[in-house]
C-alpha positions in Angstrom: -57.8 30.1 -49.8 -58.3 33.4 -48.2 -56.1 34.1 -45.1 -58.3 37.0 -43.8 -62.1 36.9 -43.6 -64.1 40.1 -42.9 -67.7 39.5 -42.1 -69.1 43.0 -41.5 -68.5 46.5 -42.9 -65.0 48.0 -42.8 -63.4 51.1 -44.3 -62.4 50.3 -47.9 -58.9 51.8 -47.5 -58.2 49.5 -44.6 -59.5 46.5 -46.6 -57.1 47.5 -49.4 -54.2 47.6 -46.9 -55.0 44.0 -45.8 -55.4 42.9 -49.5 -51.9 44.3 -50.2 -50.4 41.7 -47.8 -52.8 38.8 -47.7 -55.5 37.1 -49.6 -58.7 38.7 -48.2 -62.4 38.1 -48.5 -64.4 41.1 -47.6 -68.1 40.4 -47.6 -70.3 42.3 -45.1 -73.1 40.0 -45.9 -71.4 37.0 -44.4 -72.8 37.8 -41.0 -76.2 36.8 -42.4 -74.9 33.7 -44.2 -73.5 31.5 -41.5 -73.1 28.4 -43.7 -71.0 30.4 -46.2 -68.9 31.9 -43.4 -68.4 28.5 -41.9 -67.1 27.1 -45.2 -64.4 29.9 -45.3 -63.1 29.3 -41.8 -60.8 26.3 -42.4 -58.4 28.4 -44.5 -58.6 31.6 -42.4 -55.7 32.8 -40.4 -57.5 36.0 -39.3 -61.2 36.8 -38.7 -62.4 40.4 -38.5 -65.9 41.1 -37.2 -68.2 43.7 -35.7 -70.8 43.0 -33.1 -73.2 40.7 -34.9 -70.9 37.8 -35.9 -71.0 35.2 -33.2 -67.4 34.0 -32.8 -68.0 30.8 -30.7 -68.9 27.2 -31.0 -68.8 25.7 -34.5 -67.3 28.8 -36.0 -64.3 28.8 -33.7 -63.9 25.0 -34.1 -63.9 25.4 -37.9 -61.2 28.0 -37.7 -58.4 25.7 -36.7 -55.8 27.9 -38.5 -57.0 31.1 -36.8 -54.2 33.2 -35.4 -56.1 36.4 -34.5 -59.6 37.8 -34.2 -60.1 41.5 -34.8 -63.1 43.3 -33.4 -64.2 46.4 -35.2 -65.4 48.0 -32.0 -64.9 47.4 -28.3 -67.6 45.1 -26.9 -66.6 41.4 -26.8 -69.9 39.7 -25.7 -70.3 38.2 -29.2 -66.9 36.5 -28.9 -66.1 33.5 -26.7 -63.1 35.1 -25.2 -62.5 32.2 -22.8 -62.4 29.7 -25.6 -60.0 31.9 -27.6 -57.7 32.3 -24.6 -57.7 28.5 -24.1 -56.2 28.1 -27.5 -53.9 31.1 -27.2 -55.9 33.0 -29.9 -55.6 36.8 -29.5 -58.8 38.8 -29.6 -58.0 42.5 -30.5 -60.7 45.2 -30.0 -60.4 48.7 -31.4 -60.0 50.2 -27.9 -60.4 54.0 -27.9 -61.1 54.4 -31.6 -64.8 55.2 -31.3 -64.9 56.9 -27.9 -65.7 60.3 -29.4 -68.5 59.0 -31.6 -70.3 57.3 -28.7 -69.8 60.3 -26.4 -71.3 62.6 -29.0 -74.3 60.3 -29.5 -75.0 60.4 -25.7 -74.9 64.2 -25.6 -77.0 64.5 -28.7 -79.6 62.0 -27.3 -79.7 63.8 -24.0 -80.4 67.1 -25.7 -83.1 65.7 -27.9 -84.9 63.9 -25.0 -84.8 66.9 -22.7 -85.7 69.5 -25.3 -88.4 67.3 -27.0 -88.8 69.8 -29.9 -87.0 67.6 -32.3 -90.1 65.3 -32.6 -92.2 68.2 -34.1 -91.5 67.8 -37.9 -94.7 66.0 -38.8 -96.8 68.3 -36.7 -95.3 71.5 -38.2 -95.7 70.2 -41.8 -99.3 69.4 -41.0 -99.9 73.1 -40.0 -99.9 72.6 -36.3 -97.9 74.8 -34.0 -97.4 72.9 -30.7 -95.1 75.2 -28.9 -96.4 74.8 -25.4 -96.6 71.0 -25.7 -93.0 70.9 -26.9 -91.4 73.2 -24.3 -88.4 71.4 -23.0 -85.5 71.7 -20.7 -81.8 72.7 -20.9 -78.9 70.5 -20.2 -77.1 73.3 -18.3 -77.5 73.1 -14.6 -78.5 69.4 -14.7 -76.8 66.3 -13.4 -75.6 63.5 -15.6 -75.1 60.1 -14.0 -72.7 57.8 -15.6 -72.9 54.1 -14.8 -69.4 52.8 -15.6 -66.7 55.4 -15.8 -64.3 54.1 -18.4 -62.9 56.0 -21.4 -66.2 56.6 -23.2 -68.0 57.8 -20.0 -65.1 60.2 -19.3 -65.5 61.7 -22.8 -69.2 62.1 -22.1 -68.4 63.8 -18.7 -66.0 66.3 -20.4 -68.6 67.3 -22.9 -71.4 67.5 -20.3 -69.2 69.7 -18.1 -68.6 72.0 -21.0 -72.4 72.3 -21.4 -72.8 73.3 -17.7 -73.8 69.9 -16.3 -72.5 68.2 -13.2 -71.2 64.6 -13.7 -71.6 61.9 -11.1 -70.5 58.3 -11.7 -70.7 54.7 -10.4 -67.9 52.3 -11.2 -67.0 49.6 -8.6 -64.0 48.5 -10.8 -62.3 51.9 -10.8 -60.1 52.3 -7.7 -61.2 55.1 -5.4 -57.8 56.8 -5.7 -57.8 56.8 -9.5 -57.0 60.2 -11.0 -59.9 59.7 -13.4 -62.4 60.5 -10.6 -61.4 64.2 -11.1 -63.9 64.1 -14.0 -66.9 63.1 -11.9 -68.2 62.8 -8.3 -68.0 59.2 -7.2 -71.2 57.7 -5.7 -73.1 54.5 -5.3 -75.6 53.2 -7.9 -78.7 53.9 -5.8 -77.7 57.5 -5.1 -76.8 58.1 -8.8 -80.2 56.8 -10.0 -82.0 59.1 -7.5 -80.0 62.2 -8.2 -79.4 62.2 -12.0 -81.5 64.1 -14.6 -79.8 62.0 -17.3 -78.5 58.4 -16.7 -76.1 57.1 -19.2 -74.9 53.5 -19.3 -71.3 52.6 -20.1 -70.8 49.0 -18.9 -70.1 45.7 -20.7 -72.7 42.9 -20.8 -71.8 40.3 -18.2 -73.8 38.2 -15.8 -73.4 40.9 -13.2 -74.8 43.6 -15.5 -77.5 41.7 -17.3 -80.8 43.6 -16.6 -79.0 45.7 -14.0 -81.5 48.5 -14.9 -84.7 46.6 -14.1 -88.1 47.7 -12.8 -86.8 48.2 -9.2 -83.9 50.4 -10.3 -86.0 52.3 -12.8 -88.4 53.1 -9.9 -85.5 54.9 -8.2 -85.1 57.4 -11.0 -86.9 60.7 -11.0 -90.0 61.0 -13.2 -88.4 63.9 -15.1 -85.2 61.9 -15.7 -84.1 60.3 -19.0 -82.1 57.1 -19.7 -79.5 56.5 -22.4 -78.0 53.2 -23.4 -75.3 52.9 -26.1 -73.4 50.2 -24.1 -74.9 46.8 -24.6 -78.4 45.4 -25.1 -79.4 43.2 -22.2 -78.1 45.7 -19.6 -81.6 47.3 -19.6 -84.8 45.3 -19.0 -86.6 46.5 -22.1 -90.1 45.5 -21.0 -89.7 47.3 -17.7 -88.4 50.4 -19.4 -91.3 50.5 -21.8 -93.7 50.1 -18.9 -92.1 53.0 -17.1 -92.3 55.2 -20.1 -95.9 54.4 -20.8 -96.8 55.0 -17.2 -95.1 58.4 -17.1 -92.6 57.1 -14.5 -89.7 58.2 -16.7 -89.5 61.2 -19.0 -87.7 59.6 -21.9 -85.1 57.1 -23.1 -82.7 56.6 -26.0 -81.5 53.1 -26.9 -78.8 52.3 -29.4 -78.5 48.6 -28.4 -81.0 45.9 -27.8 -81.2 42.4 -26.3 -82.1 41.1 -29.8 -80.2 42.6 -32.7 -81.3 43.5 -35.3 -84.5 44.4 -33.4 -87.2 42.1 -34.7 -90.9 43.2 -35.1 -91.8 41.0 -32.1 -89.0 42.3 -29.9 -89.7 45.9 -31.0 -93.5 45.6 -30.3 -92.8 46.3 -26.6 -91.8 49.8 -27.5 -95.0 50.7 -29.4 -96.7 53.7 -27.9 -93.7 54.7 -25.7 -93.5 58.5 -25.5 -90.2 60.5 -25.9 -88.3 57.4 -27.1 -85.4 57.4 -29.5 -84.2 54.1 -31.0 -81.1 53.9 -33.2 -79.6 50.7 -34.9 -76.4 50.2 -32.9 -74.8 53.2 -34.6 -73.6 55.3 -31.7 -70.0 54.3 -32.2 -70.1 54.5 -36.0 -69.4 57.7 -37.8 -67.4 58.3 -41.0 -64.4 59.3 -38.9 -64.6 56.5 -36.3 -65.1 53.9 -39.0 -61.7 55.0 -40.5 -60.1 55.0 -37.1 -61.5 51.6 -36.1 -60.8 50.0 -39.4 -57.2 51.4 -39.7 -56.4 50.3 -36.2 -57.7 46.8 -36.6 -56.0 46.3 -40.0 -52.7 47.3 -38.5 -53.0 45.1 -35.5 -54.1 42.1 -37.5 -51.2 42.5 -39.9 -48.9 42.7 -36.9 -50.3 39.6 -35.4 -50.0 37.7 -38.7 -46.5 39.0 -39.2 -45.4 37.9 -35.8 -46.6 34.4 -36.5 -45.5 34.1 -40.1 
């Protein structure tokens, strides 16, 4: 009769903290065994997930004793937040705990895409010496456009500025008089897409943002620009992006998130043959350090929530 169920990977020291107070099942494979997870829910007082576990429908209904849902990350599109709110079930994200990791991924991806040289390993091993073909560009002096200007985007802007870049941003939800705009020039979305050398997405997946970067908006970007997405899959029209890369209408892209995760062979086929493309498996926010921060934060908040309702 475990009170806490953890369905995806978590720092072991944080798991030990939870086990010191409550009966806890920690099984990162539960996300791929929905029937086994469903069987555990009637006894669970707390559920801790990452982004793959779908906390909705039958799973929520089975968790009649649930008192808190902890999210090891910040995006909540895998959780039926409205249904949780209707039953007064708190949903706790790890706000701020992985900002630095995502920001560093964005800067690293921008460097790799603009410089291009990091794709040369196989050629060099084979005895080729493709220096002219792999001559790239510097970040310094270029413009980074940030779509969404929340905490993560502001960390990206700070690092970009340190590298000599100029940051511009679009965020209709951030008030015009917010002091945060000191970190970037405020502009509309169309102007940003036309001006930026690097476009980086930092928005949640909602009906308003689904496929917001579609063929029409990709066509506004410069041919020598690159696109980064470590926000949420579904924000970018993947087929339109692949077509733009193959046509040479865009210089490169880096994706850490996808409309279908894990990316299946069928879903991934659209990217076959795309030049200057970096794909990573939803890992931008996960480093050794951020995993400790995220796990420690969620463990503490879940314990607080259970203690408050004990």
